[in-house]
MIDO-312009 format. One record per residue (C-alpha): y, x, z; residue number from 0; residue in one letter. Coordinates in nm, 3 decimals. Each point is the difference from the previous one (the first is absolute). Example, Ala and Ser with C-alpha at 12.3 -4.5 7.8 and 13.67 -1.06 7.14 Angstrom:
BEGIN
+---------+---------+---------+-----+--------+
!      c2 !      c1 !      c3 ! num ! residu !
+---------+---------+---------+-----+--------+
!  -0.450 !   1.230 !   0.780 !   0 !      A !
!   0.344 !   0.137 !  -0.066 !   1 !      S !
+---------+---------+---------+-----+--------+
END
This chain:
BEGIN
+---------+---------+---------+-----+--------+
!      c2 !      c1 !      c3 ! num ! residu !
+---------+---------+---------+-----+--------+
!   0.720 !   2.974 !   0.925 !   0 !      M !
!   0.231 !   0.149 !  -0.257 !   1 !      P !
!   0.373 !   0.062 !   0.085 !   2 !      A !
!   0.132 !  -0.150 !  -0.295 !   3 !      E !
!  -0.100 !  -0.184 !  -0.330 !   4 !      T !
!   0.156 !  -0.240 !  -0.253 !   5 !      D !
!  -0.147 !  -0.326 !   0.112 !   6 !      V !
!  -0.133 !  -0.135 !   0.322 !   7 !      V !
!  -0.214 !  -0.298 !  -0.025 !   8 !      I !
!  -0.048 !  -0.185 !   0.338 !   9 !      V !
!  -0.299 !  -0.221 !  -0.010 !  10 !      G !
!  -0.334 !   0.045 !  -0.184 !  11 !      G !
!  -0.077 !  -0.347 !  -0.116 !  12 !      G !
!  -0.025 !  -0.121 !  -0.336 !  13 !      L !
!   0.381 !   0.030 !  -0.050 !  14 !      A !
!   0.016 !   0.334 !   0.119 !  15 !      G !
!  -0.296 !   0.111 !  -0.192 !  16 !      L !
!   0.141 !  -0.142 !  -0.324 !  17 !      A !
!   0.310 !   0.182 !   0.055 !  18 !      A !
!  -0.165 !   0.294 !   0.050 !  19 !      A !
!  -0.194 !  -0.014 !  -0.321 !  20 !      R !
!   0.312 !  -0.052 !  -0.191 !  21 !      R !
!   0.198 !   0.290 !   0.179 !  22 !      L !
!  -0.305 !   0.229 !  -0.045 !  23 !      H !
!  -0.008 !  -0.072 !  -0.376 !  24 !      R !
!   0.359 !   0.064 !  -0.044 !  25 !      A !
!  -0.048 !   0.339 !   0.195 !  26 !      G !
!   0.206 !  -0.064 !   0.269 !  27 !      V !
!  -0.074 !   0.160 !   0.315 !  28 !      P !
!  -0.110 !  -0.239 !   0.259 !  29 !      W !
!  -0.173 !  -0.069 !   0.338 !  30 !      R !
!  -0.154 !  -0.320 !   0.155 !  31 !      L !
!   0.006 !  -0.061 !   0.349 !  32 !      L !
!  -0.277 !  -0.281 !   0.160 !  33 !      E !
!   0.003 !  -0.077 !   0.369 !  34 !      A !
!  -0.362 !  -0.114 !  -0.028 !  35 !      A !
!  -0.312 !   0.193 !  -0.045 !  36 !      D !
!  -0.066 !  -0.146 !  -0.330 !  37 !      R !
!   0.184 !  -0.123 !  -0.317 !  38 !      L !
!   0.053 !  -0.357 !  -0.131 !  39 !      G !
!   0.224 !  -0.153 !   0.253 !  40 !      G !
!  -0.112 !  -0.395 !   0.020 !  41 !      R !
!  -0.284 !   0.066 !  -0.255 !  42 !      V !
!  -0.278 !   0.140 !   0.212 !  43 !      A !
!  -0.388 !  -0.034 !   0.021 !  44 !      T !
!  -0.207 !   0.058 !   0.327 !  45 !      D !
!  -0.382 !   0.056 !  -0.006 !  46 !      E !
!  -0.181 !  -0.189 !   0.263 !  47 !      V !
!  -0.392 !   0.025 !   0.037 !  48 !      D !
!  -0.011 !   0.038 !  -0.373 !  49 !      G !
!   0.250 !  -0.277 !  -0.082 !  50 !      Y !
!   0.331 !   0.058 !  -0.169 !  51 !      L !
!   0.269 !  -0.179 !   0.178 !  52 !      L !
!   0.333 !  -0.031 !  -0.181 !  53 !      D !
!   0.286 !   0.011 !   0.241 !  54 !      R !
!   0.044 !  -0.389 !  -0.089 !  55 !      G !
!  -0.152 !  -0.151 !  -0.303 !  56 !      F !
!   0.173 !   0.140 !  -0.306 !  57 !      Q !
!  -0.093 !   0.005 !  -0.373 !  58 !      V !
!   0.105 !   0.219 !  -0.305 !  59 !      L !
!   0.160 !  -0.195 !  -0.295 !  60 !      N !
!  -0.053 !   0.194 !  -0.337 !  61 !      T !
!   0.324 !  -0.145 !  -0.151 !  62 !      A !
!   0.227 !   0.167 !   0.248 !  63 !      Y !
!   0.229 !   0.197 !  -0.269 !  64 !      P !
!   0.031 !   0.323 !   0.220 !  65 !      R !
!  -0.376 !   0.031 !   0.053 !  66 !      L !
!  -0.126 !   0.114 !  -0.303 !  67 !      G !
!   0.246 !   0.268 !  -0.041 !  68 !      G !
!  -0.121 !   0.153 !   0.340 !  69 !      L !
!  -0.357 !  -0.055 !   0.040 !  70 !      V !
!  -0.309 !   0.023 !  -0.203 !  71 !      D !
!  -0.124 !  -0.372 !   0.074 !  72 !      L !
!  -0.340 !   0.091 !  -0.146 !  73 !      G !
!  -0.056 !   0.296 !   0.258 !  74 !      A !
!   0.067 !  -0.280 !   0.288 !  75 !      L !
!  -0.330 !  -0.183 !  -0.100 !  76 !      D !
!   0.150 !  -0.344 !   0.026 !  77 !      L !
!  -0.210 !  -0.292 !   0.114 !  78 !      G !
!   0.136 !  -0.328 !  -0.129 !  79 !      W !
!   0.090 !  -0.348 !   0.170 !  80 !      F !
!  -0.026 !  -0.323 !  -0.192 !  81 !      T !
!   0.329 !  -0.101 !  -0.172 !  82 !      S !
!   0.009 !  -0.312 !   0.209 !  83 !      G !
!  -0.063 !  -0.179 !   0.356 !  84 !      V !
!  -0.203 !  -0.214 !   0.170 !  85 !      L !
!   0.170 !  -0.302 !   0.201 !  86 !      V !
!  -0.170 !  -0.155 !   0.281 !  87 !      R !
!   0.068 !  -0.375 !   0.006 !  88 !      R !
!  -0.222 !  -0.200 !   0.229 !  89 !      G !
!  -0.354 !   0.060 !  -0.094 !  90 !      D !
!   0.084 !   0.134 !  -0.331 !  91 !      R !
!   0.109 !   0.348 !  -0.135 !  92 !      L !
!   0.216 !  -0.037 !  -0.299 !  93 !      E !
!   0.003 !   0.275 !  -0.247 !  94 !      R !
!   0.297 !   0.104 !  -0.218 !  95 !      L !
!  -0.023 !   0.284 !  -0.233 !  96 !      V !
!   0.242 !   0.169 !  -0.248 !  97 !      N !
!  -0.149 !  -0.151 !  -0.311 !  98 !      P !
!   0.109 !   0.325 !  -0.221 !  99 !      L !
!  -0.235 !   0.198 !   0.232 ! 100 !      R !
!  -0.264 !  -0.242 !   0.051 ! 101 !      D !
!  -0.032 !  -0.252 !  -0.272 ! 102 !      P !
!  -0.319 !  -0.140 !   0.123 ! 103 !      A !
!   0.181 !  -0.112 !   0.314 ! 104 !      G !
!   0.293 !  -0.179 !  -0.182 ! 105 !      A !
!  -0.191 !  -0.367 !   0.003 ! 106 !      P !
!  -0.040 !   0.055 !   0.390 ! 107 !      G !
!   0.358 !   0.104 !   0.051 ! 108 !      T !
!   0.108 !  -0.304 !  -0.200 ! 109 !      V !
!  -0.194 !  -0.237 !   0.212 ! 110 !      A !
!   0.072 !   0.156 !   0.325 ! 111 !      A !
!   0.116 !  -0.232 !   0.280 ! 112 !      G !
!   0.307 !   0.189 !   0.080 ! 113 !      V !
!   0.320 !  -0.155 !  -0.085 ! 114 !      G !
!  -0.018 !  -0.156 !  -0.356 ! 115 !      S !
!  -0.063 !   0.082 !  -0.352 ! 116 !      L !
!   0.381 !   0.001 !  -0.026 ! 117 !      V !
!   0.042 !   0.246 !   0.260 ! 118 !      D !
!  -0.257 !   0.246 !  -0.141 ! 119 !      R !
!   0.149 !  -0.026 !  -0.349 ! 120 !      L !
!   0.375 !   0.051 !   0.144 ! 121 !      R !
!  -0.128 !   0.302 !   0.213 ! 122 !      F !
!  -0.162 !   0.162 !  -0.300 ! 123 !      A !
!   0.329 !  -0.054 !  -0.195 ! 124 !      A !
!   0.198 !   0.174 !   0.294 ! 125 !      L !
!  -0.235 !   0.293 !   0.022 ! 126 !      A !
!  -0.035 !   0.041 !  -0.371 ! 127 !      T !
!   0.378 !   0.004 !  -0.003 ! 128 !      G !
!   0.030 !   0.250 !   0.257 ! 129 !      C !
!  -0.271 !   0.226 !  -0.189 ! 130 !      A !
!   0.156 !  -0.021 !  -0.345 ! 131 !      T !
!   0.389 !  -0.040 !   0.013 ! 132 !      L !
!   0.188 !   0.330 !   0.030 ! 133 !      P !
!   0.067 !   0.118 !   0.346 ! 134 !      M !
!   0.367 !  -0.027 !  -0.053 ! 135 !      G !
!  -0.027 !  -0.364 !  -0.043 ! 136 !      R !
!  -0.215 !  -0.048 !   0.294 ! 137 !      L !
!   0.269 !   0.184 !   0.226 ! 138 !      L !
!   0.304 !  -0.156 !  -0.154 ! 139 !      N !
!  -0.146 !  -0.345 !   0.086 ! 140 !      A !
!   0.168 !  -0.203 !   0.302 ! 141 !      P !
!  -0.146 !   0.139 !   0.316 ! 142 !      E !
!  -0.118 !  -0.212 !   0.274 ! 143 !      T !
!  -0.309 !   0.026 !   0.236 ! 144 !      T !
!  -0.353 !  -0.014 !  -0.124 ! 145 !      S !
!  -0.051 !  -0.343 !   0.135 ! 146 !      E !
!   0.294 !  -0.149 !  -0.169 ! 147 !      A !
!  -0.103 !   0.183 !  -0.335 ! 148 !      A !
!  -0.359 !  -0.167 !   0.029 ! 149 !      L !
!   0.171 !  -0.340 !   0.063 ! 150 !      R !
!   0.234 !   0.056 !  -0.288 ! 151 !      R !
!  -0.292 !   0.066 !  -0.236 ! 152 !      A !
!  -0.123 !  -0.331 !   0.090 ! 153 !      G !
!  -0.281 !   0.059 !   0.206 ! 154 !      L !
!  -0.123 !  -0.244 !   0.258 ! 155 !      S !
!   0.001 !   0.005 !   0.364 ! 156 !      A !
!  -0.365 !  -0.016 !   0.010 ! 157 !      A !
!  -0.038 !   0.291 !  -0.250 ! 158 !      F !
!   0.247 !   0.217 !   0.198 ! 159 !      I !
!  -0.143 !  -0.058 !   0.350 ! 160 !      E !
!  -0.385 !  -0.012 !  -0.108 ! 161 !      E !
!   0.004 !   0.317 !  -0.228 ! 162 !      L !
!   0.330 !   0.189 !  -0.035 ! 163 !      L !
!   0.110 !   0.021 !   0.359 ! 164 !      R !
!  -0.317 !   0.166 !   0.137 ! 165 !      P !
!  -0.034 !   0.207 !  -0.316 ! 166 !      F !
!   0.359 !   0.129 !  -0.026 ! 167 !      L !
!   0.027 !   0.039 !   0.394 ! 168 !      S !
!  -0.295 !   0.239 !  -0.008 ! 169 !      G !
!   0.180 !   0.209 !  -0.271 ! 170 !      V !
!   0.368 !  -0.008 !   0.122 ! 171 !      L !
!  -0.110 !  -0.057 !   0.370 ! 172 !      L !
!   0.264 !  -0.292 !  -0.009 ! 173 !      D !
!  -0.141 !  -0.316 !   0.092 ! 174 !      R !
!   0.350 !  -0.169 !  -0.032 ! 175 !      E !
!   0.009 !   0.124 !  -0.373 ! 176 !      L !
!   0.374 !   0.106 !   0.079 ! 177 !      A !
!  -0.068 !   0.321 !  -0.213 ! 178 !      T !
!   0.250 !   0.028 !  -0.309 ! 179 !      S !
!  -0.111 !  -0.203 !  -0.326 ! 180 !      S !
!   0.056 !   0.333 !  -0.201 ! 181 !      H !
!  -0.280 !   0.186 !   0.242 ! 182 !      V !
!  -0.208 !  -0.299 !  -0.070 ! 183 !      L !
!   0.064 !   0.034 !  -0.392 ! 184 !      A !
!  -0.121 !   0.374 !  -0.004 ! 185 !      V !
!  -0.296 !  -0.098 !   0.215 ! 186 !      L !
!  -0.107 !  -0.252 !  -0.236 ! 187 !      L !
!   0.041 !   0.221 !  -0.288 ! 188 !      R !
!  -0.213 !   0.250 !   0.159 ! 189 !      A !
!  -0.292 !  -0.229 !   0.079 ! 190 !      F !
!   0.008 !  -0.157 !  -0.318 ! 191 !      A !
!   0.000 !   0.342 !  -0.207 ! 192 !      R !
!  -0.225 !   0.203 !   0.245 ! 193 !      G !
!  -0.330 !   0.013 !   0.151 ! 194 !      R !
!  -0.050 !   0.022 !   0.387 ! 195 !      I !
!  -0.223 !   0.279 !   0.153 ! 196 !      G !
!  -0.104 !   0.226 !   0.280 ! 197 !      L !
!  -0.067 !   0.361 !  -0.018 ! 198 !      P !
!  -0.339 !   0.100 !   0.070 ! 199 !      A !
!   0.097 !   0.224 !   0.268 ! 200 !      R !
!   0.258 !  -0.249 !   0.163 ! 201 !      G !
!   0.375 !  -0.052 !  -0.072 ! 202 !      M !
!   0.061 !   0.346 !   0.170 ! 203 !      A !
!  -0.108 !   0.142 !  -0.356 ! 204 !      A !
!   0.319 !  -0.115 !  -0.155 ! 205 !      L !
!   0.241 !   0.243 !   0.190 ! 206 !      P !
!  -0.277 !   0.266 !  -0.001 ! 207 !      R !
!   0.039 !  -0.054 !  -0.396 ! 208 !      A !
!   0.360 !   0.020 !   0.004 ! 209 !      V !
!   0.022 !   0.301 !   0.191 ! 210 !      A !
!  -0.283 !   0.169 !  -0.196 ! 211 !      G !
!   0.214 !   0.232 !  -0.200 ! 212 !      P !
!   0.235 !   0.088 !   0.256 ! 213 !      L !
!  -0.013 !   0.346 !   0.167 ! 214 !      P !
!  -0.143 !  -0.061 !   0.350 ! 215 !      A !
!   0.200 !   0.299 !   0.126 ! 216 !      E !
!   0.327 !  -0.219 !  -0.054 ! 217 !      L !
!  -0.128 !  -0.293 !   0.211 ! 218 !      I !
!   0.026 !   0.037 !   0.379 ! 219 !      D !
!  -0.189 !  -0.255 !   0.218 ! 220 !      L !
!   0.063 !  -0.056 !   0.358 ! 221 !      H !
!   0.346 !   0.093 !  -0.061 ! 222 !      T !
!   0.238 !  -0.285 !   0.126 ! 223 !      P !
!   0.367 !   0.012 !  -0.096 ! 224 !      V !
!   0.246 !  -0.030 !   0.296 ! 225 !      A !
!   0.334 !   0.002 !  -0.200 ! 226 !      E !
!   0.136 !  -0.008 !  -0.348 ! 227 !      V !
!   0.354 !   0.085 !  -0.122 ! 228 !      A !
!   0.145 !   0.125 !  -0.339 ! 229 !      P !
!  -0.170 !   0.325 !  -0.088 ! 230 !      G !
!  -0.207 !   0.020 !   0.320 ! 231 !      R !
!  -0.337 !  -0.156 !   0.145 ! 232 !      V !
!  -0.089 !   0.072 !   0.366 ! 233 !      R !
!  -0.365 !   0.016 !   0.102 ! 234 !      T !
!  -0.169 !   0.136 !   0.314 ! 235 !      P !
!  -0.099 !   0.329 !  -0.200 ! 236 !      A !
!   0.349 !   0.053 !  -0.093 ! 237 !      G !
!   0.293 !  -0.103 !  -0.211 ! 238 !      D !
!  -0.051 !  -0.002 !  -0.402 ! 239 !      I !
!   0.328 !   0.051 !  -0.197 ! 240 !      A !
!  -0.027 !  -0.218 !  -0.344 ! 241 !      C !
!   0.231 !  -0.103 !  -0.285 ! 242 !      R !
!  -0.143 !  -0.347 !   0.051 ! 243 !      A !
!  -0.190 !  -0.219 !   0.221 ! 244 !      V !
!  -0.222 !  -0.303 !  -0.094 ! 245 !      L !
!  -0.085 !  -0.226 !   0.267 ! 246 !      I !
!  -0.354 !  -0.174 !  -0.092 ! 247 !      A !
!  -0.095 !  -0.094 !   0.331 ! 248 !      A !
!  -0.084 !  -0.385 !   0.086 ! 249 !      D !
!   0.307 !  -0.215 !   0.025 ! 250 !      P !
!   0.021 !   0.002 !   0.400 ! 251 !      P !
!  -0.040 !   0.376 !  -0.008 ! 252 !      A !
!   0.258 !   0.055 !  -0.277 ! 253 !      A !
!   0.264 !  -0.216 !   0.170 ! 254 !      A !
!  -0.055 !   0.220 !   0.308 ! 255 !      T !
!   0.085 !   0.310 !  -0.171 ! 256 !      L !
!   0.254 !  -0.149 !  -0.219 ! 257 !      L !
!   0.201 !  -0.238 !   0.185 ! 258 !      P !
!   0.214 !  -0.090 !  -0.306 ! 259 !      R !
!  -0.301 !  -0.191 !  -0.133 ! 260 !      L !
!  -0.036 !  -0.372 !   0.078 ! 261 !      Q !
!  -0.300 !  -0.072 !   0.204 ! 262 !      R !
!  -0.252 !  -0.192 !  -0.190 ! 263 !      V !
!  -0.216 !  -0.278 !   0.160 ! 264 !      R !
!  -0.375 !   0.097 !  -0.029 ! 265 !      M !
!  -0.288 !  -0.246 !  -0.048 ! 266 !      H !
!  -0.335 !   0.046 !   0.166 ! 267 !      S !
!  -0.339 !  -0.106 !  -0.016 ! 268 !      Y !
!  -0.360 !   0.042 !   0.153 ! 269 !      T !
!  -0.321 !   0.052 !  -0.186 ! 270 !      T !
!  -0.333 !  -0.076 !   0.189 ! 271 !      Y !
!  -0.299 !   0.198 !  -0.125 ! 272 !      Y !
!  -0.356 !  -0.141 !   0.015 ! 273 !      H !
!  -0.343 !   0.137 !  -0.095 ! 274 !      S !
!  -0.271 !  -0.229 !  -0.110 ! 275 !      T !
!  -0.371 !   0.048 !  -0.130 ! 276 !      D !
!   0.059 !  -0.284 !  -0.245 ! 277 !      T !
!   0.317 !  -0.056 !  -0.204 ! 278 !      P !
!   0.143 !  -0.354 !   0.059 ! 279 !      P !
!   0.100 !   0.022 !  -0.370 ! 280 !      L !
!  -0.167 !   0.173 !  -0.293 ! 281 !      A !
!   0.336 !   0.031 !  -0.178 ! 282 !      E !
!   0.276 !   0.249 !   0.056 ! 283 !      P !
!   0.290 !  -0.284 !   0.001 ! 284 !      I !
!   0.250 !  -0.049 !   0.254 ! 285 !      L !
!  -0.054 !  -0.338 !   0.226 ! 286 !      L !
!   0.297 !  -0.207 !   0.096 ! 287 !      L !
!   0.043 !  -0.278 !   0.261 ! 288 !      D !
!   0.129 !  -0.298 !  -0.185 ! 289 !      G !
!  -0.015 !  -0.206 !   0.296 ! 290 !      E !
!   0.348 !   0.098 !   0.125 ! 291 !      R !
!  -0.113 !   0.127 !   0.335 ! 292 !      R !
!   0.239 !   0.318 !  -0.060 ! 293 !      E !
!  -0.204 !   0.238 !   0.190 ! 294 !      L !
!  -0.213 !   0.231 !  -0.235 ! 295 !      V !
!   0.202 !   0.090 !  -0.324 ! 296 !      A !
!  -0.330 !   0.115 !  -0.177 ! 297 !      N !
!  -0.367 !   0.128 !   0.050 ! 298 !      T !
!  -0.201 !   0.192 !  -0.223 ! 299 !      V !
!  -0.329 !   0.194 !  -0.019 ! 300 !      V !
!   0.138 !   0.338 !  -0.079 ! 301 !      V !
!  -0.319 !   0.165 !  -0.076 ! 302 !      S !
!  -0.066 !  -0.249 !  -0.273 ! 303 !      N !
!   0.261 !   0.168 !  -0.204 ! 304 !      A !
!  -0.052 !   0.368 !   0.148 ! 305 !      A !
!  -0.360 !   0.047 !   0.148 ! 306 !      P !
!   0.094 !   0.354 !   0.118 ! 307 !      T !
!   0.216 !  -0.182 !   0.270 ! 308 !      Y !
!  -0.318 !  -0.070 !   0.189 ! 309 !      A !
!  -0.316 !   0.168 !   0.080 ! 310 !      P !
!  -0.293 !  -0.079 !  -0.199 ! 311 !      A !
!  -0.156 !  -0.344 !   0.064 ! 312 !      G !
!   0.303 !  -0.096 !   0.187 ! 313 !      K !
!   0.334 !  -0.198 !  -0.119 ! 314 !      H !
!   0.363 !   0.033 !   0.138 ! 315 !      L !
!   0.239 !  -0.347 !   0.025 ! 316 !      V !
!   0.379 !   0.054 !   0.033 ! 317 !      A !
!   0.210 !  -0.279 !   0.139 ! 318 !      T !
!   0.363 !   0.005 !   0.031 ! 319 !      S !
!   0.244 !  -0.180 !   0.198 ! 320 !      V !
!   0.389 !   0.002 !  -0.076 ! 321 !      V !
!   0.224 !   0.056 !   0.307 ! 322 !      G !
!   0.071 !   0.200 !   0.291 ! 323 !      P !
!  -0.246 !  -0.156 !   0.238 ! 324 !      Q !
!  -0.381 !   0.097 !  -0.044 ! 325 !      A !
!  -0.194 !  -0.310 !   0.120 ! 326 !      P !
!  -0.337 !   0.057 !   0.176 ! 327 !      P !
!  -0.296 !   0.107 !  -0.205 ! 328 !      E !
!  -0.219 !  -0.294 !   0.106 ! 329 !      P !
!   0.268 !  -0.237 !  -0.123 ! 330 !      L !
!   0.002 !   0.166 !  -0.348 ! 331 !      I !
!  -0.385 !  -0.010 !   0.023 ! 332 !      R !
!  -0.001 !  -0.365 !   0.039 ! 333 !      G !
!   0.239 !  -0.027 !  -0.315 ! 334 !      E !
!  -0.239 !   0.199 !  -0.204 ! 335 !      L !
!  -0.280 !  -0.229 !   0.105 ! 336 !      D !
!   0.194 !  -0.256 !  -0.169 ! 337 !      R !
!   0.130 !   0.160 !  -0.298 ! 338 !      L !
!  -0.335 !   0.161 !  -0.096 ! 339 !      Y !
!  -0.185 !  -0.314 !   0.099 ! 340 !      G !
!  -0.261 !   0.213 !   0.200 ! 341 !      R !
!  -0.045 !   0.137 !   0.332 ! 342 !      S !
!   0.159 !   0.359 !   0.076 ! 343 !      T !
!  -0.189 !   0.037 !   0.317 ! 344 !      A !
!  -0.217 !   0.274 !  -0.138 ! 345 !      D !
!   0.320 !   0.196 !  -0.108 ! 346 !      W !
!   0.111 !   0.305 !   0.166 ! 347 !      T !
!   0.367 !   0.041 !   0.071 ! 348 !      H !
!   0.098 !   0.377 !  -0.097 ! 349 !      L !
!   0.388 !  -0.010 !   0.054 ! 350 !      A !
!   0.308 !  -0.188 !   0.017 ! 351 !      T !
!   0.278 !   0.182 !  -0.186 ! 352 !      V !
!   0.356 !  -0.090 !   0.082 ! 353 !      S !
!   0.277 !   0.137 !  -0.240 ! 354 !      V !
!   0.343 !  -0.090 !   0.175 ! 355 !      P !
!   0.212 !   0.162 !  -0.293 ! 356 !      H !
!  -0.202 !  -0.082 !  -0.308 ! 357 !      A !
!   0.249 !  -0.116 !  -0.258 ! 358 !      L !
!   0.383 !  -0.043 !   0.004 ! 359 !      P !
!   0.136 !  -0.336 !  -0.015 ! 360 !      A !
!   0.178 !  -0.067 !  -0.334 ! 361 !      A !
!   0.197 !  -0.332 !   0.029 ! 362 !      P !
!   0.272 !  -0.068 !  -0.263 ! 363 !      P !
!   0.209 !   0.113 !  -0.119 ! 364 !      P !
!  -0.219 !   0.310 !  -0.137 ! 365 !      Q !
!   0.201 !  -0.005 !  -0.316 ! 366 !      G !
!  -0.173 !   0.230 !  -0.261 ! 367 !      R !
!  -0.220 !   0.131 !   0.289 ! 368 !      L !
!   0.105 !   0.368 !  -0.030 ! 369 !      R !
!   0.210 !   0.089 !   0.296 ! 370 !      K !
!   0.214 !   0.328 !   0.013 ! 371 !      P !
!  -0.207 !   0.322 !   0.089 ! 372 !      V !
!   0.316 !   0.244 !  -0.009 ! 373 !      A !
!   0.184 !  -0.007 !   0.313 ! 374 !      L !
!   0.251 !   0.276 !  -0.058 ! 375 !      G !
!   0.018 !   0.323 !   0.170 ! 376 !      D !
!  -0.313 !   0.113 !  -0.123 ! 377 !      G !
!  -0.205 !  -0.273 !   0.177 ! 378 !      L !
!  -0.241 !  -0.218 !  -0.209 ! 379 !      F !
!  -0.249 !  -0.269 !   0.118 ! 380 !      V !
!  -0.314 !  -0.148 !  -0.152 ! 381 !      A !
!  -0.277 !  -0.257 !   0.104 ! 382 !      G !
!  -0.099 !  -0.354 !  -0.112 ! 383 !      D !
!   0.304 !  -0.125 !   0.205 ! 384 !      H !
!   0.223 !   0.131 !  -0.303 ! 385 !      R !
!  -0.209 !  -0.172 !  -0.254 ! 386 !      D !
!  -0.272 !  -0.271 !   0.025 ! 387 !      T !
!  -0.208 !  -0.030 !   0.320 ! 388 !      P !
!  -0.325 !   0.164 !  -0.166 ! 389 !      S !
!  -0.211 !   0.291 !  -0.110 ! 390 !      I !
!   0.210 !  -0.012 !  -0.287 ! 391 !      Q !
!   0.316 !  -0.002 !   0.143 ! 392 !      G !
!  -0.087 !   0.293 !   0.228 ! 393 !      A !
!  -0.100 !   0.209 !  -0.294 ! 394 !      L !
!   0.299 !  -0.124 !  -0.248 ! 395 !      A !
!   0.277 !   0.065 !   0.289 ! 396 !      S !
!  -0.149 !   0.352 !   0.071 ! 397 !      G !
!   0.007 !   0.081 !  -0.367 ! 398 !      W !
!   0.364 !  -0.152 !  -0.018 ! 399 !      R !
!   0.123 !   0.191 !   0.308 ! 400 !      A !
!  -0.140 !   0.323 !  -0.130 ! 401 !      A !
!   0.189 !  -0.052 !  -0.333 ! 402 !      G !
!   0.301 !  -0.068 !   0.177 ! 403 !      A !
!  -0.027 !   0.316 !   0.192 ! 404 !      V !
!  -0.039 !   0.204 !  -0.336 ! 405 !      L !
!   0.294 !  -0.132 !  -0.133 ! 406 !      A !
!   0.210 !   0.082 !   0.290 ! 407 !      E !
!  -0.136 !   0.346 !   0.018 ! 408 !      L !
!   0.079 !   0.043 !  -0.383 ! 409 !      R !
!   0.333 !  -0.141 !   0.062 ! 410 !      G !
!   0.145 !   0.174 !   0.285 ! 411 !      T !
!  -0.168 !   0.343 !  -0.083 ! 412 !      H !
!  -0.026 !  -0.007 !  -0.397 ! 413 !      G !
!  -0.310 !   0.227 !  -0.041 ! 414 !      A !
!  -0.244 !  -0.243 !   0.171 ! 415 !      G !
!  -0.299 !  -0.105 !  -0.200 ! 416 !      P !
!   0.016 !  -0.300 !  -0.238 ! 417 !      P !
!  -0.174 !  -0.321 !   0.146 ! 418 !      A !
!  -0.318 !  -0.081 !  -0.200 ! 419 !      P !
+---------+---------+---------+-----+--------+
END
């Protein structure tokens, strides 16, 4: 452990790694401290009997603006999901897809029995507006909750309840759709512009790729931080003197280290992983419950998108439930029987993965989404709680916080390196 450095980064999740990348590029001495035995924070993958089980079902959106500047997406060997969903309604599976990516599926989408044709046209107009309008206009629009914004767009209660609530609750981890309409607009923009995929070696490949160019000797794992103060970080291995401290830990840990930070309410969810010899669907598409039972948010045959997630001849199904409670697996299995329209008695339950602090809540007002990262006295904070609750938010906030550090070091010391 060094006695001193210019910047100490606390936390090796996506925000901390993005900050380290910017500081390293600028030539500023830094050190990253991570309490866990790995990098990545909330983005992690466990290998269980040849299956890749992400710490909760997650996906990568290629439209995230900060992603391309930090990661070679081609090297991740992404497997792709269908740009659309299946919705279970009674004995029917209704298929709705993005007609720009699946023109052949457009007639079925027009005729789908979810909501009305007017609903589908209005939602297409809403998503197109989010994708094409300048970001400034989206964030200057009157802010409300996501649910109120969907109703303001003229969408019917049936369309919201049978399609959008289950879909968005699985993305925002917010079944009430109380999330800011500004967050919703940014989310719809990303879904309309990007493709959704999974790295061949699991979502943990993302933080590994972000960390790839960083010198390993500047990263200390198994190093919890006990206290931070202006110009100093205390660890069990000793104190480090520094010119700036950048807290990139998860929101509860950040608020513990920096009591001046307002505590952030966190959303939670649980993912149930099952193995099967025969996939219940042949398509890599998200299946939603359109019958308003409000238990399963979504379920998907992950290995249809990324075959490397399961051993040869096997398939992996991920099913997500939003909220702090993890229902018993047999109850979930019964729901899967209904959703897939077949028995799951021959499926093997691999794991139940609960993530209690998965995403920060983002109710209105969120304003222009970018919350302050410079706290004064050489203290800075980063994480998706300072931006949008997403992978993009974590990466963007880390990059932005590092820029604030560089500006302060340059301003207070005059000879500091210029920000890139």
